[in-house]
C-alpha positions, 0 to 999 in steps of 0.5 A: 486537462488531466484529472489527478483523481481519475488518474489515481483511481484508474491506476489503483483499479488497474492494479486490482485488474492485474491480479488474475483471480476471480475473487480476492481480499484487499488488505490496506494499512492506514495510509493506503486507506486514506489514499484510496478513499480520496479517489475511489468508491467501495463500489469501484473496488468491489467491481474488480472482484474484491470480496472483502476489504480489511485493515492490515493492523488488526487480526484478520480471519484466515482465508487459506484458499483465497488470494490477497492483495496488499496495498500498503505503505513501505514501512517496517510495521507493514513488513512485520504484519505480512511476516506475521500473517505467514508465520506458520508455513503449513497454515498460511493466512492466504493462498497467495499474495500480491504486494503493492506498495504506495511508494518505493520499498527500501532494500533494507525493508525488502531484506526483512520480508520472510524468504521462507514463508512469504516469498513462496506465496508471493505472486506479485510485488510492485511499487505503485508510487501513489503516495499522495492524496488526490483531493481534487482534479488538480490538487494533491497533498502528501498528508504530512501533518508536521511538514511545515514545522520540520521545514522551519526547524533549526536543525539542518538534518531535520530539514534535509530529511523532510526535503528528501521525503518530499522529493521521494514522493514527487519522483 
Protein backbone atom coordinates (compact mmCIF):
# COMPACT_ATOMS: atom_id res chain seq x y z
CA UNK A 1 0.00 0.00 0.00
CA UNK A 2 1.26 3.49 -0.87
CA UNK A 3 1.88 5.89 1.99
CA UNK A 4 0.85 9.42 0.97
CA UNK A 5 2.79 11.07 3.79
CA UNK A 6 5.98 9.26 2.77
CA UNK A 7 5.45 10.08 -0.91
CA UNK A 8 4.95 13.76 -0.07
CA UNK A 9 8.04 13.77 2.12
CA UNK A 10 10.11 12.02 -0.55
CA UNK A 11 8.95 14.43 -3.26
CA UNK A 12 9.82 17.46 -1.13
CA UNK A 13 13.20 16.11 -0.03
CA UNK A 14 14.03 15.14 -3.62
CA UNK A 15 13.27 18.74 -4.56
CA UNK A 16 15.82 19.95 -2.00
CA UNK A 17 18.38 17.37 -3.19
CA UNK A 18 17.97 18.57 -6.78
CA UNK A 19 19.35 21.98 -5.81
CA UNK A 20 23.04 21.61 -6.52
CA UNK A 21 24.71 23.61 -3.76
CA UNK A 22 26.09 22.51 -0.42
CA UNK A 23 24.23 25.03 1.78
CA UNK A 24 20.93 26.73 1.04
CA UNK A 25 18.19 28.81 2.61
CA UNK A 26 14.58 27.58 2.38
CA UNK A 27 11.85 30.21 1.98
CA UNK A 28 8.26 29.09 2.68
CA UNK A 29 4.95 30.91 2.59
CA UNK A 30 2.11 30.19 5.01
CA UNK A 31 0.48 27.54 2.79
CA UNK A 32 3.66 25.66 1.91
CA UNK A 33 4.68 25.65 5.58
CA UNK A 34 1.46 23.79 6.43
CA UNK A 35 2.03 21.36 3.55
CA UNK A 36 5.56 20.50 4.64
CA UNK A 37 4.72 20.40 8.34
CA UNK A 38 2.37 17.46 7.77
CA UNK A 39 5.04 15.39 5.97
CA UNK A 40 8.52 16.34 7.24
CA UNK A 41 10.46 17.04 10.39
CA UNK A 42 12.95 19.89 10.61
CA UNK A 43 15.72 17.31 10.89
CA UNK A 44 14.81 15.89 7.46
CA UNK A 45 15.04 19.35 5.92
CA UNK A 46 18.36 20.21 7.57
CA UNK A 47 19.83 16.91 6.35
CA UNK A 48 19.48 18.28 2.80
CA UNK A 49 21.88 21.18 3.40
CA UNK A 50 19.25 23.72 4.48
CA UNK A 51 20.89 26.07 6.96
CA UNK A 52 17.88 28.27 7.59
CA UNK A 53 14.11 28.19 7.02
CA UNK A 54 12.44 31.57 6.66
CA UNK A 55 8.95 32.95 6.06
CA UNK A 56 8.33 34.62 2.72
CA UNK A 57 5.91 37.13 4.23
CA UNK A 58 8.39 38.83 6.56
CA UNK A 59 11.46 40.98 5.97
CA UNK A 60 14.48 38.71 5.88
CA UNK A 61 18.20 39.24 6.30
CA UNK A 62 20.16 39.54 3.04
CA UNK A 63 22.44 36.60 2.16
CA UNK A 64 23.88 37.73 -1.17
CA UNK A 65 26.42 34.88 -1.28
CA UNK A 66 23.95 32.03 -0.66
CA UNK A 67 21.39 30.31 -2.83
CA UNK A 68 17.76 30.22 -1.79
CA UNK A 69 15.03 27.68 -2.44
CA UNK A 70 11.56 29.20 -2.55
CA UNK A 71 8.79 26.65 -2.03
CA UNK A 72 5.67 28.76 -2.34
CA UNK A 73 2.07 28.88 -3.49
CA UNK A 74 1.47 30.45 -6.90
CA UNK A 75 -0.18 33.62 -5.62
CA UNK A 76 0.21 37.22 -6.69
CA UNK A 77 1.38 38.12 -3.17
CA UNK A 78 4.18 35.53 -3.44
CA UNK A 79 5.35 36.87 -6.79
CA UNK A 80 5.34 40.41 -5.37
CA UNK A 81 7.55 39.26 -2.47
CA UNK A 82 10.04 37.60 -4.85
CA UNK A 83 10.18 40.74 -6.98
CA UNK A 84 10.67 42.79 -3.80
CA UNK A 85 13.56 40.54 -2.72
CA UNK A 86 15.34 41.34 -5.98
CA UNK A 87 14.27 44.95 -6.49
CA UNK A 88 17.90 46.16 -6.32
CA UNK A 89 19.84 44.42 -9.08
CA UNK A 90 23.22 45.42 -7.62
CA UNK A 91 22.32 44.24 -4.10
CA UNK A 92 20.20 41.05 -4.37
CA UNK A 93 18.65 39.22 -1.45
CA UNK A 94 20.33 35.95 -2.51
CA UNK A 95 23.01 34.90 -5.00
CA UNK A 96 20.69 32.59 -6.95
CA UNK A 97 17.16 31.31 -6.47
CA UNK A 98 15.34 28.09 -7.14
CA UNK A 99 11.56 28.53 -7.45
CA UNK A 100 9.31 25.61 -6.65
CA UNK A 101 5.56 26.15 -6.66
CA UNK A 102 3.03 24.05 -4.75
CA UNK A 103 0.81 23.95 -7.87
CA UNK A 104 0.58 25.31 -11.41
CA UNK A 105 1.65 28.90 -11.97
CA UNK A 106 -0.76 30.76 -14.24
CA UNK A 107 0.56 32.51 -17.34
CA UNK A 108 -0.61 35.81 -15.88
CA UNK A 109 1.47 35.32 -12.71
CA UNK A 110 4.44 34.07 -14.71
CA UNK A 111 4.41 37.33 -16.65
CA UNK A 112 4.56 39.28 -13.37
CA UNK A 113 7.95 37.82 -12.41
CA UNK A 114 10.51 40.60 -12.84
CA UNK A 115 12.45 39.65 -15.99
CA UNK A 116 15.24 42.15 -15.41
CA UNK A 117 16.13 41.40 -11.79
CA UNK A 118 14.70 37.99 -10.85
CA UNK A 119 15.13 35.89 -13.99
CA UNK A 120 18.95 36.36 -14.27
CA UNK A 121 19.28 34.94 -10.72
CA UNK A 122 16.83 32.08 -11.30
CA UNK A 123 18.38 28.63 -11.70
CA UNK A 124 15.23 26.54 -11.31
CA UNK A 125 11.48 26.98 -11.73
CA UNK A 126 9.28 23.91 -11.21
CA UNK A 127 5.64 23.24 -10.32
CA UNK A 128 5.60 20.37 -7.81
CA UNK A 129 1.84 19.82 -7.44
CA UNK A 130 1.98 19.28 -3.68
CA UNK A 131 -1.01 21.51 -2.92
CA UNK A 132 -2.57 19.29 -0.24
CA UNK A 133 -2.03 18.28 3.37
CA UNK A 134 -1.04 14.62 3.83
CA UNK A 135 -2.73 13.97 7.16
CA UNK A 136 -2.24 10.20 7.33
CA UNK A 137 -0.95 7.38 5.13
CA UNK A 138 -4.10 7.38 3.02
CA UNK A 139 -5.81 10.62 4.04
CA UNK A 140 -5.34 14.10 2.62
CA UNK A 141 -7.27 17.33 2.38
CA UNK A 142 -6.91 20.64 0.58
CA UNK A 143 -7.23 22.88 3.63
CA UNK A 144 -10.12 24.80 2.02
CA UNK A 145 -11.94 26.01 5.09
CA UNK A 146 -14.90 27.47 3.13
CA UNK A 147 -15.26 24.69 0.57
CA UNK A 148 -18.50 23.19 1.88
CA UNK A 149 -20.12 26.59 2.12
CA UNK A 150 -19.00 27.53 -1.41
CA UNK A 151 -20.20 24.24 -2.90
CA UNK A 152 -23.64 24.81 -1.34
CA UNK A 153 -23.86 28.39 -2.54
CA UNK A 154 -26.89 29.58 -4.51
CA UNK A 155 -24.51 31.39 -6.86
CA UNK A 156 -23.64 28.99 -9.69
CA UNK A 157 -20.43 30.93 -10.50
CA UNK A 158 -19.16 30.51 -6.95
CA UNK A 159 -19.84 26.75 -7.11
CA UNK A 160 -18.08 26.41 -10.46
CA UNK A 161 -15.02 28.34 -9.26
CA UNK A 162 -14.70 26.10 -6.19
CA UNK A 163 -15.13 22.95 -8.27
CA UNK A 164 -12.45 24.18 -10.68
CA UNK A 165 -10.11 24.89 -7.78
CA UNK A 166 -10.63 21.37 -6.38
CA UNK A 167 -10.16 19.84 -9.85
CA UNK A 168 -6.93 21.77 -10.37
CA UNK A 169 -5.56 20.48 -7.09
CA UNK A 170 -6.53 16.90 -7.89
CA UNK A 171 -4.85 16.99 -11.28
